[in-house]
C-alpha positions, 0 to 999 in steps of 0.5 A, a space after each residue: 506765244 507768237 507761234 500760237 498766234 501763227 497757228 491760229 491764223 493758219 487754222 482760220 485760213 484753212 477753215 475759210 477755204 473750207 467754208 468757201 467750198 461749201 454749197 451754202 457759201 456758193 449760194 450766198 455768193 450767187 445770190 449776191 452777184 445776181 443782184 449786184 452785177 445787174 443793179 450796177 450795170 443798170 445804174 451805170 447805164 442810167 448815169 452815163 445816159 444822163 451824162 450823154 444827154 447833158 452833153 449832146 442833147 442840150 436842147 432836150 435837157 434845157 426844156 422847161 418843165 415848170 418855171 425854171 425847172 428843166 428836164 436836165 434838173 429833174 434828171 439830175 435830182 433823179 440820180 440821187 433818188 435812184 442811188 437811195 432807192 437802190 441802197 434801200 432795195 439792196 438792204 431789203 434784199 440783204 435782210 431777206 435773201 443774204 443775211 439768213 445764209 451768212 448767219 447760218 454760215 457764221 453759226 457753223 464757223 463760230 458755233 454761236 447763236 446771234 440775234 438779228 443785230 449780230 449780238 451773241 445770244 446766251 453768253 459771250 462769244 469765243 
């Protein structure tokens, strides 16, 4: 019984290596990286700019905008807004550009149809 499980795991590893070498998988990986890396760099630059301004431009950051609300507080809150905006943008990007390719690859591996929620269509999965 244990021997059968080892063969199944070995077959899955071989299948994954084959899938990784396909053009569709490479396209999926390229699309993912073309979004994630630039966005991560942009967000980190924005974050470090905020930290550096808070540390070295105290007069600028303490400039009153309205009542007791200053530039530093607004920029700090914009960090949260930016995080949620990037998350929403990434989800939208995945739904449009990545998920169709991932579903196609998964269908090729598993041989099943799935709906947009990932549930098997027309019967149980293997």
